[in-house]
Structure formats: C-alpha cells, structure tokens
Biopython code that builds the backbone (N, CA, C, O; Angstrom):
import numpy as np
from Bio.PDB.StructureBuilder import StructureBuilder

atoms = [
    (1, "MET", "N", (18.530, 26.666, 0.265)),
    (1, "MET", "CA", (18.712, 25.325, -0.245)),
    (1, "MET", "C", (18.745, 24.307, 0.889)),
    (1, "MET", "O", (18.157, 23.230, 0.792)),
    (2, "GLU", "N", (19.425, 24.656, 1.937)),
    (2, "GLU", "CA", (19.554, 23.758, 3.086)),
    (2, "GLU", "C", (18.200, 23.503, 3.737)),
    (2, "GLU", "O", (17.921, 22.384, 4.169)),
    (3, "MET", "N", (17.364, 24.524, 3.811)),
    (3, "MET", "CA", (16.055, 24.389, 4.448)),
    (3, "MET", "C", (15.143, 23.470, 3.622)),
    (3, "MET", "O", (14.430, 22.638, 4.183)),
    (4, "SER", "N", (15.168, 23.619, 2.301)),
    (4, "SER", "CA", (14.330, 22.762, 1.458)),
    (4, "SER", "C", (14.801, 21.305, 1.516)),
    (4, "SER", "O", (13.986, 20.385, 1.453)),
    (5, "TYR", "N", (16.108, 21.097, 1.637)),
    (5, "TYR", "CA", (16.646, 19.741, 1.785)),
    (5, "TYR", "C", (16.143, 19.112, 3.076)),
    (5, "TYR", "O", (15.721, 17.956, 3.072)),
    (6, "GLN", "N", (16.181, 19.842, 4.166)),
    (6, "GLN", "CA", (15.712, 19.320, 5.454)),
    (6, "GLN", "C", (14.218, 19.035, 5.425)),
    (6, "GLN", "O", (13.763, 18.034, 5.979)),
    (7, "ILE", "N", (13.463, 19.900, 4.789)),
    (7, "ILE", "CA", (12.015, 19.684, 4.689)),
    (7, "ILE", "C", (11.718, 18.451, 3.848)),
    (7, "ILE", "O", (10.853, 17.652, 4.207)),
    (8, "ALA", "N", (12.432, 18.283, 2.722)),
    (8, "ALA", "CA", (12.208, 17.127, 1.850)),
    (8, "ALA", "C", (12.548, 15.827, 2.567)),
    (8, "ALA", "O", (11.791, 14.859, 2.501)),
    (9, "VAL", "N", (13.680, 15.807, 3.247)),
    (9, "VAL", "CA", (14.079, 14.595, 3.959)),
    (9, "VAL", "C", (13.108, 14.307, 5.108)),
    (9, "VAL", "O", (12.736, 13.154, 5.324)),
    (10, "SER", "N", (12.697, 15.333, 5.841)),
    (10, "SER", "CA", (11.735, 15.141, 6.938)),
    (10, "SER", "C", (10.407, 14.616, 6.415)),
    (10, "SER", "O", (9.807, 13.729, 7.022)),
    (11, "PHE", "N", (9.946, 15.156, 5.296)),
    (11, "PHE", "CA", (8.696, 14.695, 4.702)),
    (11, "PHE", "C", (8.799, 13.237, 4.266)),
    (11, "PHE", "O", (7.885, 12.449, 4.510)),
    (12, "LEU", "N", (9.901, 12.878, 3.625)),
    (12, "LEU", "CA", (10.061, 11.498, 3.146)),
    (12, "LEU", "C", (10.193, 10.506, 4.292)),
    (12, "LEU", "O", (9.662, 9.398, 4.212)),
    (13, "VAL", "N", (10.888, 10.884, 5.349)),
    (13, "VAL", "CA", (11.014, 9.986, 6.500)),
    (13, "VAL", "C", (9.661, 9.828, 7.190)),
    (13, "VAL", "O", (9.308, 8.729, 7.616)),
    (14, "THR", "N", (8.908, 10.913, 7.301)),
    (14, "THR", "CA", (7.560, 10.826, 7.866)),
    (14, "THR", "C", (6.669, 9.940, 7.008)),
    (14, "THR", "O", (5.901, 9.131, 7.527)),
    (15, "LEU", "N", (6.775, 10.097, 5.692)),
    (15, "LEU", "CA", (6.000, 9.258, 4.777)),
    (15, "LEU", "C", (6.413, 7.791, 4.892)),
    (15, "LEU", "O", (5.571, 6.899, 4.785)),
    (16, "LEU", "N", (7.696, 7.540, 5.108)),
    (16, "LEU", "CA", (8.172, 6.165, 5.323)),
    (16, "LEU", "C", (7.495, 5.533, 6.533)),
    (16, "LEU", "O", (6.965, 4.425, 6.447)),
    (17, "PHE", "N", (7.514, 6.236, 7.654)),
    (17, "PHE", "CA", (6.917, 5.688, 8.869)),
    (17, "PHE", "C", (5.400, 5.567, 8.761)),
    (17, "PHE", "O", (4.820, 4.587, 9.229)),
    (18, "LEU", "N", (4.755, 6.559, 8.145)),
    (18, "LEU", "CA", (3.307, 6.497, 7.965)),
    (18, "LEU", "C", (2.917, 5.314, 7.084)),
    (18, "LEU", "O", (1.978, 4.584, 7.401)),
    (19, "SER", "N", (3.632, 5.125, 5.985)),
    (19, "SER", "CA", (3.290, 4.021, 5.091)),
    (19, "SER", "C", (3.579, 2.665, 5.730)),
    (19, "SER", "O", (2.844, 1.706, 5.498)),
    (20, "LEU", "N", (4.626, 2.575, 6.522)),
    (20, "LEU", "CA", (4.894, 1.328, 7.240)),
    (20, "LEU", "C", (3.769, 1.035, 8.232)),
    (20, "LEU", "O", (3.304, -0.101, 8.331)),
    (21, "PHE", "N", (3.338, 2.053, 8.960)),
    (21, "PHE", "CA", (2.243, 1.893, 9.914)),
    (21, "PHE", "C", (0.951, 1.469, 9.208)),
    (21, "PHE", "O", (0.264, 0.555, 9.663)),
    (22, "MET", "N", (0.625, 2.127, 8.108)),
    (22, "MET", "CA", (-0.608, 1.792, 7.386)),
    (22, "MET", "C", (-0.518, 0.400, 6.755)),
    (22, "MET", "O", (-1.523, -0.308, 6.686)),
    (23, "PHE", "N", (0.650, 0.006, 6.302)),
    (23, "PHE", "CA", (0.847, -1.337, 5.773)),
    (23, "PHE", "C", (0.534, -2.376, 6.853)),
    (23, "PHE", "O", (-0.158, -3.361, 6.594)),
    (24, "ILE", "N", (1.042, -2.151, 8.050)),
    (24, "ILE", "CA", (0.802, -3.085, 9.154)),
    (24, "ILE", "C", (-0.668, -3.090, 9.545)),
    (24, "ILE", "O", (-1.228, -4.151, 9.820)),
    (25, "VAL", "N", (-1.305, -1.918, 9.575)),
    (25, "VAL", "CA", (-2.727, -1.830, 9.929)),
    (25, "VAL", "C", (-3.574, -2.646, 8.959)),
    (25, "VAL", "O", (-4.429, -3.423, 9.386)),
    (26, "TYR", "N", (-3.345, -2.477, 7.664)),
    (26, "TYR", "CA", (-4.166, -3.195, 6.692)),
    (26, "TYR", "C", (-3.821, -4.683, 6.621)),
    (26, "TYR", "O", (-4.686, -5.492, 6.283)),
    (27, "LYS", "N", (-2.600, -5.059, 6.926)),
    (27, "LYS", "CA", (-2.277, -6.486, 7.013)),
    (27, "LYS", "C", (-3.008, -7.124, 8.196)),
    (27, "LYS", "O", (-3.492, -8.251, 8.089)),
    (28, "ILE", "N", (-3.091, -6.416, 9.314)),
    (28, "ILE", "CA", (-3.831, -6.926, 10.467)),
    (28, "ILE", "C", (-5.312, -7.034, 10.144)),
    (28, "ILE", "O", (-5.955, -8.020, 10.506)),
    (29, "ARG", "N", (-5.865, -6.019, 9.458)),
    (29, "ARG", "CA", (-7.275, -6.083, 9.062)),
    (29, "ARG", "C", (-7.518, -7.258, 8.122)),
    (29, "ARG", "O", (-8.566, -7.900, 8.188)),
    (30, "MET", "N", (-6.559, -7.539, 7.252)),
    (30, "MET", "CA", (-6.706, -8.668, 6.338)),
    (30, "MET", "C", (-6.704, -9.991, 7.106)),
    (30, "MET", "O", (-7.512, -10.875, 6.825)),
    (31, "ILE", "N", (-5.808, -10.123, 8.060)),
    (31, "ILE", "CA", (-5.696, -11.371, 8.812)),
    (31, "ILE", "C", (-6.930, -11.604, 9.676)),
    (31, "ILE", "O", (-7.370, -12.743, 9.832)),
    (32, "ARG", "N", (-7.487, -10.545, 10.233)),
    (32, "ARG", "CA", (-8.609, -10.692, 11.163)),
    (32, "ARG", "C", (-9.953, -10.868, 10.475)),
    (32, "ARG", "O", (-10.951, -11.121, 11.150)),
    (33, "ASN", "N", (-10.011, -10.743, 9.169)),
    (33, "ASN", "CA", (-11.271, -10.839, 8.450)),
    (33, "ASN", "C", (-11.471, -12.259, 7.937)),
    (33, "ASN", "O", (-10.516, -12.932, 7.548)),
    (34, "ASP", "N", (-12.741, -12.713, 7.940)),
    (34, "ASP", "CA", (-13.066, -14.064, 7.493)),
    (34, "ASP", "C", (-13.478, -14.126, 6.029)),
    (34, "ASP", "O", (-13.394, -15.183, 5.404)),
    (35, "ARG", "N", (-13.915, -13.024, 5.490)),
    (35, "ARG", "CA", (-14.439, -13.017, 4.128)),
    (35, "ARG", "C", (-13.302, -12.892, 3.115)),
    (35, "ARG", "O", (-12.379, -12.097, 3.287)),
    (36, "ASP", "N", (-13.392, -13.691, 2.062)),
    (36, "ASP", "CA", (-12.302, -13.770, 1.087)),
    (36, "ASP", "C", (-12.122, -12.489, 0.278)),
    (36, "ASP", "O", (-10.993, -12.047, 0.067)),
    (37, "VAL", "N", (-13.224, -11.887, -0.179)),
    (37, "VAL", "CA", (-13.110, -10.682, -0.996)),
    (37, "VAL", "C", (-12.569, -9.526, -0.162)),
    (37, "VAL", "O", (-11.739, -8.750, -0.634)),
    (38, "ARG", "N", (-13.035, -9.413, 1.067)),
    (38, "ARG", "CA", (-12.514, -8.350, 1.934)),
    (38, "ARG", "C", (-11.042, -8.579, 2.267)),
    (38, "ARG", "O", (-10.274, -7.623, 2.375)),
    (39, "LYS", "N", (-10.647, -9.839, 2.429)),
    (39, "LYS", "CA", (-9.226, -10.127, 2.640)),
    (39, "LYS", "C", (-8.401, -9.657, 1.457)),
    (39, "LYS", "O", (-7.355, -9.031, 1.625)),
    (40, "ALA", "N", (-8.877, -9.963, 0.263)),
    (40, "ALA", "CA", (-8.153, -9.543, -0.937)),
    (40, "ALA", "C", (-8.159, -8.017, -1.071)),
    (40, "ALA", "O", (-7.173, -7.429, -1.513)),
    (41, "TYR", "N", (-9.268, -7.380, -0.691)),
    (41, "TYR", "CA", (-9.365, -5.920, -0.744)),
    (41, "TYR", "C", (-8.366, -5.286, 0.225)),
    (41, "TYR", "O", (-7.639, -4.366, -0.149)),
    (42, "TYR", "N", (-8.327, -5.771, 1.458)),
    (42, "TYR", "CA", (-7.388, -5.219, 2.439)),
    (42, "TYR", "C", (-5.942, -5.539, 2.056)),
    (42, "TYR", "O", (-5.041, -4.742, 2.318)),
    (43, "ASN", "N", (-5.719, -6.688, 1.447)),
    (43, "ASN", "CA", (-4.375, -7.031, 0.992)),
    (43, "ASN", "C", (-3.921, -6.072, -0.110)),
    (43, "ASN", "O", (-2.766, -5.645, -0.125)),
    (44, "SER", "N", (-4.821, -5.738, -1.024)),
    (44, "SER", "CA", (-4.440, -4.809, -2.091)),
    (44, "SER", "C", (-4.152, -3.413, -1.537)),
    (44, "SER", "O", (-3.247, -2.733, -2.019)),
    (45, "ILE", "N", (-4.918, -2.979, -0.526)),
    (45, "ILE", "CA", (-4.644, -1.683, 0.088)),
    (45, "ILE", "C", (-3.301, -1.713, 0.817)),
    (45, "ILE", "O", (-2.533, -0.754, 0.752)),
    (46, "SER", "N", (-3.024, -2.810, 1.506)),
    (46, "SER", "CA", (-1.742, -2.892, 2.204)),
    (46, "SER", "C", (-0.586, -2.900, 1.211)),
    (46, "SER", "O", (0.471, -2.336, 1.493)),
    (47, "ARG", "N", (-0.767, -3.520, 0.070)),
    (47, "ARG", "CA", (0.296, -3.534, -0.940)),
    (47, "ARG", "C", (0.473, -2.158, -1.573)),
    (47, "ARG", "O", (1.577, -1.809, -1.991)),
    (48, "ILE", "N", (-0.606, -1.367, -1.648)),
    (48, "ILE", "CA", (-0.467, 0.022, -2.100)),
    (48, "ILE", "C", (0.422, 0.789, -1.129)),
    (48, "ILE", "O", (1.312, 1.530, -1.547)),
    (49, "TRP", "N", (0.179, 0.609, 0.172)),
    (49, "TRP", "CA", (1.006, 1.289, 1.168)),
    (49, "TRP", "C", (2.445, 0.785, 1.129)),
    (49, "TRP", "O", (3.374, 1.550, 1.387)),
    (50, "LEU", "N", (2.639, -0.493, 0.809)),
    (50, "LEU", "CA", (3.989, -1.005, 0.640)),
    (50, "LEU", "C", (4.666, -0.336, -0.556)),
    (50, "LEU", "O", (5.859, -0.036, -0.514)),
    (51, "GLY", "N", (3.902, -0.106, -1.616)),
    (51, "GLY", "CA", (4.433, 0.614, -2.771)),
    (51, "GLY", "C", (4.827, 2.040, -2.419)),
    (51, "GLY", "O", (5.850, 2.537, -2.889)),
    (52, "VAL", "N", (4.014, 2.704, -1.588)),
    (52, "VAL", "CA", (4.360, 4.053, -1.136)),
    (52, "VAL", "C", (5.641, 4.012, -0.305)),
    (52, "VAL", "O", (6.489, 4.897, -0.421)),
    (53, "LEU", "N", (5.777, 2.987, 0.528)),
    (53, "LEU", "CA", (6.987, 2.823, 1.332)),
    (53, "LEU", "C", (8.215, 2.653, 0.434)),
    (53, "LEU", "O", (9.239, 3.301, 0.653)),
    (54, "ILE", "N", (8.114, 1.801, -0.553)),
    (54, "ILE", "CA", (9.231, 1.558, -1.460)),
    (54, "ILE", "C", (9.561, 2.814, -2.264)),
    (54, "ILE", "O", (10.731, 3.159, -2.428)),
    (55, "LEU", "N", (8.532, 3.494, -2.764)),
    (55, "LEU", "CA", (8.748, 4.703, -3.539)),
    (55, "LEU", "C", (9.407, 5.797, -2.701)),
    (55, "LEU", "O", (10.351, 6.441, -3.159)),
    (56, "SER", "N", (8.925, 6.009, -1.494)),
    (56, "SER", "CA", (9.505, 7.054, -0.648)),
    (56, "SER", "C", (10.926, 6.679, -0.215)),
    (56, "SER", "O", (11.769, 7.560, -0.048)),
    (57, "PHE", "N", (11.202, 5.390, -0.032)),
    (57, "PHE", "CA", (12.566, 4.960, 0.280)),
    (57, "PHE", "C", (13.501, 5.256, -0.893)),
    (57, "PHE", "O", (14.628, 5.708, -0.695)),
    (58, "GLY", "N", (13.030, 5.000, -2.105)),
    (58, "GLY", "CA", (13.842, 5.294, -3.288)),
    (58, "GLY", "C", (14.110, 6.783, -3.442)),
    (58, "GLY", "O", (15.231, 7.187, -3.750)),
    (59, "LEU", "N", (13.080, 7.601, -3.228)),
    (59, "LEU", "CA", (13.279, 9.053, -3.305)),
    (59, "LEU", "C", (14.222, 9.539, -2.216)),
    (59, "LEU", "O", (15.064, 10.404, -2.454)),
    (60, "ASN", "N", (14.078, 8.980, -1.025)),
    (60, "ASN", "CA", (14.949, 9.355, 0.078)),
    (60, "ASN", "C", (16.401, 8.977, -0.230)),
    (60, "ASN", "O", (17.321, 9.727, 0.094)),
    (61, "THR", "N", (16.600, 7.834, -0.842)),
    (61, "THR", "CA", (17.946, 7.412, -1.226)),
    (61, "THR", "C", (18.544, 8.365, -2.250)),
    (61, "THR", "O", (19.713, 8.735, -2.152)),
    (62, "ILE", "N", (17.748, 8.757, -3.222)),
    (62, "ILE", "CA", (18.229, 9.670, -4.254)),
    (62, "ILE", "C", (18.595, 11.029, -3.653)),
    (62, "ILE", "O", (19.613, 11.616, -4.020)),
    (63, "ILE", "N", (17.772, 11.527, -2.735)),
    (63, "ILE", "CA", (18.014, 12.853, -2.167)),
    (63, "ILE", "C", (19.192, 12.851, -1.202)),
    (63, "ILE", "O", (20.008, 13.772, -1.230)),
    (64, "GLN", "N", (19.295, 11.848, -0.359)),
    (64, "GLN", "CA", (20.311, 11.880, 0.687)),
    (64, "GLN", "C", (21.705, 11.474, 0.217)),
    (64, "GLN", "O", (22.700, 11.962, 0.753)),
    (65, "PHE", "N", (21.789, 10.604, -0.757)),
    (65, "PHE", "CA", (23.101, 10.105, -1.182)),
    (65, "PHE", "C", (23.325, 10.422, -2.661)),
    (65, "PHE", "O", (22.898, 9.654, -3.524)),
    (66, "PRO", "N", (23.976, 11.522, -2.963)),
    (66, "PRO", "CA", (24.143, 11.932, -4.371)),
    (66, "PRO", "C", (25.304, 11.230, -5.079)),
    (66, "PRO", "O", (26.295, 11.863, -5.445)),
    (67, "THR", "N", (25.170, 9.925, -5.266)),
    (67, "THR", "CA", (26.162, 9.174, -6.035)),
    (67, "THR", "C", (25.446, 8.444, -7.164)),
    (67, "THR", "O", (24.226, 8.284, -7.139)),
    (68, "ALA", "N", (26.209, 8.009, -8.145)),
    (68, "ALA", "CA", (25.614, 7.331, -9.295)),
    (68, "ALA", "C", (24.939, 6.019, -8.883)),
    (68, "ALA", "O", (23.868, 5.688, -9.389)),
    (69, "VAL", "N", (25.557, 5.284, -7.977)),
    (69, "VAL", "CA", (24.981, 4.017, -7.534)),
    (69, "VAL", "C", (23.651, 4.243, -6.820)),
    (69, "VAL", "O", (22.693, 3.504, -7.047)),
    (70, "SER", "N", (23.587, 5.248, -5.967)),
    (70, "SER", "CA", (22.329, 5.512, -5.258)),
    (70, "SER", "C", (21.262, 6.027, -6.205)),
    (70, "SER", "O", (20.077, 5.777, -5.984)),
    (71, "TYR", "N", (21.651, 6.741, -7.256)),
    (71, "TYR", "CA", (20.664, 7.171, -8.246)),
    (71, "TYR", "C", (20.063, 5.968, -8.967)),
    (71, "TYR", "O", (18.856, 5.923, -9.203)),
    (72, "ILE", "N", (20.894, 5.004, -9.313)),
    (72, "ILE", "CA", (20.405, 3.810, -10.010)),
    (72, "ILE", "C", (19.509, 2.989, -9.091)),
    (72, "ILE", "O", (18.413, 2.589, -9.482)),
    (73, "ILE", "N", (19.970, 2.741, -7.886)),
    (73, "ILE", "CA", (19.182, 1.951, -6.939)),
    (73, "ILE", "C", (17.901, 2.687, -6.564)),
    (73, "ILE", "O", (16.832, 2.080, -6.497)),
    (74, "GLY", "N", (18.002, 3.985, -6.320)),
    (74, "GLY", "CA", (16.816, 4.783, -5.999)),
    (74, "GLY", "C", (15.819, 4.793, -7.137)),
    (74, "GLY", "O", (14.612, 4.714, -6.906)),
    (75, "ALA", "N", (16.310, 4.890, -8.374)),
    (75, "ALA", "CA", (15.408, 4.868, -9.529)),
    (75, "ALA", "C", (14.701, 3.521, -9.641)),
    (75, "ALA", "O", (13.519, 3.465, -9.981)),
    (76, "LEU", "N", (15.416, 2.443, -9.360)),
    (76, "LEU", "CA", (14.774, 1.122, -9.382)),
    (76, "LEU", "C", (13.688, 1.015, -8.314)),
    (76, "LEU", "O", (12.615, 0.464, -8.562)),
    (77, "PHE", "N", (13.975, 1.544, -7.127)),
    (77, "PHE", "CA", (12.970, 1.532, -6.071)),
    (77, "PHE", "C", (11.767, 2.389, -6.444)),
    (77, "PHE", "O", (10.627, 1.997, -6.193)),
    (78, "VAL", "N", (12.005, 3.548, -7.038)),
    (78, "VAL", "CA", (10.898, 4.420, -7.441)),
    (78, "VAL", "C", (10.043, 3.743, -8.511)),
    (78, "VAL", "O", (8.814, 3.787, -8.440)),
    (79, "ILE", "N", (10.671, 3.130, -9.483)),
    (79, "ILE", "CA", (9.924, 2.446, -10.550)),
    (79, "ILE", "C", (9.134, 1.273, -9.981)),
    (79, "ILE", "O", (7.955, 1.109, -10.296)),
    (80, "PHE", "N", (9.771, 0.463, -9.150)),
    (80, "PHE", "CA", (9.082, -0.689, -8.563)),
    (80, "PHE", "C", (7.948, -0.238, -7.641)),
    (80, "PHE", "O", (6.875, -0.840, -7.657)),
    (81, "GLY", "N", (8.161, 0.800, -6.846)),
    (81, "GLY", "CA", (7.112, 1.316, -5.958)),
    (81, "GLY", "C", (5.937, 1.882, -6.736)),
    (81, "GLY", "O", (4.782, 1.645, -6.383)),
    (82, "ALA", "N", (6.230, 2.634, -7.803)),
    (82, "ALA", "CA", (5.153, 3.208, -8.616)),
    (82, "ALA", "C", (4.357, 2.108, -9.310)),
    (82, "ALA", "O", (3.131, 2.183, -9.389)),
    (83, "TYR", "N", (5.050, 1.086, -9.812)),
    (83, "TYR", "CA", (4.343, -0.032, -10.431)),
    (83, "TYR", "C", (3.479, -0.765, -9.402)),
    (83, "TYR", "O", (2.354, -1.164, -9.701)),
    (84, "ASN", "N", (4.006, -0.939, -8.201)),
    (84, "ASN", "CA", (3.265, -1.600, -7.131)),
    (84, "ASN", "C", (1.990, -0.815, -6.804)),
    (84, "ASN", "O", (0.920, -1.403, -6.651)),
    (85, "ILE", "N", (2.103, 0.490, -6.700)),
    (85, "ILE", "CA", (0.939, 1.335, -6.419)),
    (85, "ILE", "C", (-0.078, 1.216, -7.544)),
    (85, "ILE", "O", (-1.270, 1.045, -7.290)),
    (86, "TRP", "N", (0.388, 1.306, -8.788)),
    (86, "TRP", "CA", (-0.521, 1.264, -9.928)),
    (86, "TRP", "C", (-1.236, -0.093, -10.027)),
    (86, "TRP", "O", (-2.451, -0.145, -10.217)),
    (87, "HIS", "N", (-0.485, -1.171, -9.899)),
    (87, "HIS", "CA", (-1.059, -2.508, -10.053)),
    (87, "HIS", "C", (-2.074, -2.822, -8.951)),
    (87, "HIS", "O", (-3.167, -3.311, -9.234)),
    (88, "PHE", "N", (-1.717, -2.545, -7.714)),
    (88, "PHE", "CA", (-2.625, -2.900, -6.626)),
    (88, "PHE", "C", (-3.761, -1.908, -6.461)),
    (88, "PHE", "O", (-4.748, -2.223, -5.796)),
    (89, "ASN", "N", (-3.659, -0.720, -7.043)),
    (89, "ASN", "CA", (-4.814, 0.166, -7.080)),
    (89, "ASN", "C", (-5.867, -0.396, -8.028)),
    (89, "ASN", "O", (-7.063, -0.303, -7.754)),
    (90, "ALA", "N", (-5.431, -0.976, -9.134)),
    (90, "ALA", "CA", (-6.370, -1.646, -10.040)),
    (90, "ALA", "C", (-7.025, -2.841, -9.354)),
    (90, "ALA", "O", (-8.222, -3.073, -9.518)),
    (91, "ALA", "N", (-6.247, -3.599, -8.588)),
    (91, "ALA", "CA", (-6.805, -4.732, -7.848)),
    (91, "ALA", "C", (-7.788, -4.251, -6.781)),
    (91, "ALA", "O", (-8.827, -4.875, -6.567)),
    (92, "ARG", "N", (-7.461, -3.144, -6.113)),
    (92, "ARG", "CA", (-8.355, -2.598, -5.086)),
    (92, "ARG", "C", (-9.696, -2.207, -5.699)),
    (92, "ARG", "O", (-10.749, -2.477, -5.122)),
    (93, "LYS", "N", (-9.655, -1.570, -6.872)),
    (93, "LYS", "CA", (-10.901, -1.179, -7.539)),
    (93, "LYS", "C", (-11.734, -2.402, -7.913)),
    (93, "LYS", "O", (-12.958, -2.387, -7.785)),
    (94, "TYR", "N", (-11.076, -3.448, -8.370)),
    (94, "TYR", "CA", (-11.775, -4.677, -8.746)),
    (94, "TYR", "C", (-12.459, -5.305, -7.535)),
    (94, "TYR", "O", (-13.636, -5.662, -7.601)),
    (95, "PHE", "N", (-11.727, -5.440, -6.432)),
    (95, "PHE", "CA", (-12.300, -6.079, -5.254)),
    (95, "PHE", "C", (-13.335, -5.204, -4.575)),
    (95, "PHE", "O", (-14.275, -5.720, -3.971)),
    (96, "LYS", "N", (-13.183, -3.888, -4.660)),
    (96, "LYS", "CA", (-14.185, -2.995, -4.079)),
    (96, "LYS", "C", (-15.522, -3.162, -4.794)),
    (96, "LYS", "O", (-16.574, -3.063, -4.163)),
    (97, "GLY", "N", (-15.495, -3.412, -6.086)),
    (97, "GLY", "CA", (-16.722, -3.657, -6.833)),
    (97, "GLY", "C", (-17.379, -4.980, -6.480)),
    (97, "GLY", "O", (-18.581, -5.140, -6.692)),
    (98, "ASN", "N", (-16.621, -5.935, -5.945)),
    (98, "ASN", "CA", (-17.165, -7.241, -5.589)),
    (98, "ASN", "C", (-17.607, -7.343, -4.133)),
    (98, "ASN", "O", (-18.200, -8.350, -3.748)),
    (99, "ILE", "N", (-17.339, -6.338, -3.323)),
    (99, "ILE", "CA", (-17.744, -6.384, -1.916)),
    (99, "ILE", "C", (-19.264, -6.445, -1.748)),
    (99, "ILE", "O", (-19.735, -7.233, -0.928)),
    (100, "PRO", "N", (-20.070, -5.641, -2.493)),
    (100, "PRO", "CA", (-21.524, -5.791, -2.336)),
    (100, "PRO", "C", (-22.042, -7.175, -2.723)),
    (100, "PRO", "O", (-22.993, -7.668, -2.118)),
    (101, "ILE", "N", (-21.437, -7.794, -3.709)),
    (101, "ILE", "CA", (-21.840, -9.143, -4.111)),
    (101, "ILE", "C", (-21.547, -10.131, -2.983)),
    (101, "ILE", "O", (-22.355, -11.014, -2.696)),
    (102, "GLU", "N", (-20.392, -9.974, -2.352)),
    (102, "GLU", "CA", (-20.046, -10.852, -1.240)),
    (102, "GLU", "C", (-20.970, -10.613, -0.042)),
    (102, "GLU", "O", (-21.376, -11.563, 0.628)),
    (103, "ASP", "N", (-21.300, -9.352, 0.226)),
    (103, "ASP", "CA", (-22.224, -9.057, 1.330)),
    (103, "ASP", "C", (-23.583, -9.706, 1.108)),
    (103, "ASP", "O", (-24.183, -10.247, 2.036)),
    (104, "GLU", "N", (-24.060, -9.647, -0.123)),
    (104, "GLU", "CA", (-25.344, -10.273, -0.453)),
    (104, "GLU", "C", (-25.267, -11.791, -0.300)),
    (104, "GLU", "O", (-26.207, -12.413, 0.196)),
    (105, "ALA", "N", (-24.170, -12.379, -0.717)),
    (105, "ALA", "CA", (-23.998, -13.824, -0.586)),
    (105, "ALA", "C", (-23.927, -14.241, 0.880)),
    (105, "ALA", "O", (-24.478, -15.275, 1.256)),
    (106, "TRP", "N", (-23.247, -13.439, 1.716)),
    (106, "TRP", "CA", (-23.183, -13.744, 3.143)),
    (106, "TRP", "C", (-24.553, -13.603, 3.794)),
    (106, "TRP", "O", (-24.906, -14.392, 4.670)),
    (107, "ALA", "N", (-25.321, -12.613, 3.376)),
    (107, "ALA", "CA", (-26.670, -12.449, 3.926)),
    (107, "ALA", "C", (-27.546, -13.646, 3.559)),
    (107, "ALA", "O", (-28.286, -14.145, 4.407)),
    (108, "ASP", "N", (-27.476, -14.114, 2.317)),
    (108, "ASP", "CA", (-28.233, -15.302, 1.904)),
    (108, "ASP", "C", (-27.778, -16.534, 2.682)),
    (108, "ASP", "O", (-28.600, -17.347, 3.103)),
    (109, "PHE", "N", (-26.482, -16.668, 2.867)),
    (109, "PHE", "CA", (-25.954, -17.807, 3.612)),
    (109, "PHE", "C", (-26.448, -17.795, 5.068)),
    (109, "PHE", "O", (-26.826, -18.836, 5.605)),
    (110, "ASN", "N", (-26.442, -16.631, 5.691)),
    (110, "ASN", "CA", (-26.903, -16.528, 7.076)),
    (110, "ASN", "C", (-28.398, -16.773, 7.194)),
    (110, "ASN", "O", (-28.850, -17.358, 8.178)),
    (111, "ARG", "N", (-29.178, -16.332, 6.201)),
    (111, "ARG", "CA", (-30.636, -16.605, 6.224)),
    (111, "ARG", "C", (-30.903, -18.094, 6.107)),
    (111, "ARG", "O", (-31.758, -18.634, 6.809)),
    (112, "LYS", "N", (-30.170, -18.763, 5.216)),
    (112, "LYS", "CA", (-30.365, -20.202, 5.036)),
    (112, "LYS", "C", (-29.885, -20.990, 6.247)),
    (112, "LYS", "O", (-30.443, -22.040, 6.566)),
    (113, "ALA", "N", (-28.875, -20.500, 6.910)),
    (113, "ALA", "CA", (-28.341, -21.183, 8.083)),
    (113, "ALA", "C", (-29.300, -21.066, 9.268)),
    (113, "ALA", "O", (-29.330, -21.954, 10.119)),
    (114, "LYS", "N", (-30.079, -19.998, 9.339)),
    (114, "LYS", "CA", (-31.018, -19.805, 10.454)),
    (114, "LYS", "C", (-32.259, -20.655, 10.306)),
    (114, "LYS", "O", (-32.946, -20.908, 11.295)),
    (115, "LYS", "N", (-32.570, -21.105, 9.095)),
    (115, "LYS", "CA", (-33.789, -21.906, 8.871)),
    (115, "LYS", "C", (-33.657, -23.294, 9.396)),
    (115, "LYS", "O", (-34.592, -24.087, 9.285)),
]
sb = StructureBuilder()
sb.init_structure("model")
sb.init_model(0)
sb.init_chain("A")
sb.init_seg("    ")
for serial, (resi, resn, name, xyz) in enumerate(atoms, 1):
    if name == "N":
        sb.init_residue(resn, " ", resi, " ")
    sb.init_atom(name, np.array(xyz, "f"), 0.0, 1.0, " ", f" {name:<3s}", serial, name[0])
structure = sb.get_structure()
C-alpha cells in the first residue's frame, strides 16, 4: 500500500510540473505568433494543459490529505480541470480546422503585397 501511494504521489507531482511547463511553452508560442487563428489555437492548447494542472492538483490534494474538506476542494478542482480540458479541446479542434484557411489567406495577402 505504501509503495502504490508513493508512486501515485510521484506521478501526480511529475504531471503537475510537466503540465506547468507545457502551459508556459504554449503561452510563449501564443505570444510570439502574429497570426490570430494560431494564437487562439496555441491559447486553447495552453488552457488544456492548465486544465491538466488543475486536475492533477485536485487529485494530489485528495490523495495526500484524507480529510472531508480536502475531498470537497479536490473534487471541485477535478471537476473544474476536467471541464477546462473538455471545453478547450473543443476549441482546439475548431481552430485547428481554421488554420489551413488562415494559411491560404496569408499566402494571398503576401502575393498581393509583393505586386
């Protein structure tokens, strides 16, 4: 039992740091990009990673602190994180479908600008 507890906590803490790192990476990619659809696409991916961060924090709270208050707070974090992942995954799919349209529009704009 003790070994599985240590593995679960280690996995969740690793997931916390990984999701924080990926959130920062995609926020930087969003800031450095000039195109609006790609900005929205990278923002939705970063918000998915934020949802993973919130969800793993809630699970970590539930596992590490076995009290009624931590169960309630952890459950709220898990629900909010799962909703965040679900909502921004739908947004990511929407913006991913619009990236080719934006690429075509940028190509037309650059052709007209060169004339």
